[in-house]
C-alpha positions, 0 to 999 in steps of 0.5 A: 495501472489501469490503461487511460480509457478505464483510468478517464471512466473512473475519473468522471464517476468519481467526479460525478458524485456528491462530496460525501459519496467521493469519500465513501467510494474512495474509502471503500475502494481502498478499504477492499483493496487488500481486505477482499483482494480487490487491489487484483482489479483496481489498484487503490493508489487509482481512487486515492489519486482521483480523490485527491484531484476532487479534493483539489476542486474544492469539493472534498477536504483534502485532510479529511480525505487523507485521514479517511484514506489512510484508516481505511487502508489500515483497517482493510489490511487488517482485515485482509491479515485476519482472513489470510490467518484464518483461511490463508490456505484455502484462498490460495487455492483459488484460480485467481491466486494460482496465476500468480504462485511465483509471485506469491511464492517470492512474497512469502520468501521476502516476508520470511526474511525481512519480517516488518520491513518488507510489509512496509516496502509492499504497501507501495507496490500494487500486487504486494499491497493486495496479497501482503496482508493475508500472506502476513496472517498465514506466515504467523507474523505477530499482529502487533509487529504487522500492525505497526509496520502497516501503519507506517507504510500506510501514513506515508502511502495514503498522505503521498498519492493524496497530495500527489493527485491534489497538487496535479490537479487535472492532470490525471492522465500525466499522473498515471502514467508517472505514479509508478515511477513515483512509487519507484522512487519512494522505494529507493529512498526508503531502502537507501535510509533503512540500508543506512540505519542496518549498516551503521548499527551493524558496524557499531555492534562489531566496534562494540564486540571488538572492544569487548574482545580487547 
């Protein structure tokens, strides 16, 4: 998360823009998060929350903002996927990524073990959101599988953070302070749901196997 002074500066700049430019700036920042690794500088959720706050003031339409954010997230991550597929190894040799080598190795391992589920969950962590599309492209994950998982995460993430800013209105400092906890809460719920589905399916398969054996 950004510190309060940078966040306030960013808020003031976006709030002073004409309505059309608010859409454009928010969409470009979300798009660039993974497409050009802008997420290392400015987490995309910050721009989405600010866009939601501007929508609460009646200056932009919240439905249009949600659609735009989700589309920009999917498109930007798709670009990141193909960048990783074509130039991933060379990009990882840049100094920017060398400082995060351990984190990247853990992300690659998580991607190898959990595939699309990990892509989906990565959408709710700032660092993984910026690098996961490129890593997925490097790993030769089938694009269709990546797209489905990524689009699902982008839909939930984009709508949730836009509405968070919209309903909280001017309480932006408080939102920024608690948005990490919001992401953690979403992750916990998702992990519980996915884990429950997995174990129920596993138990059903084991029962079917035992019945077949008997």
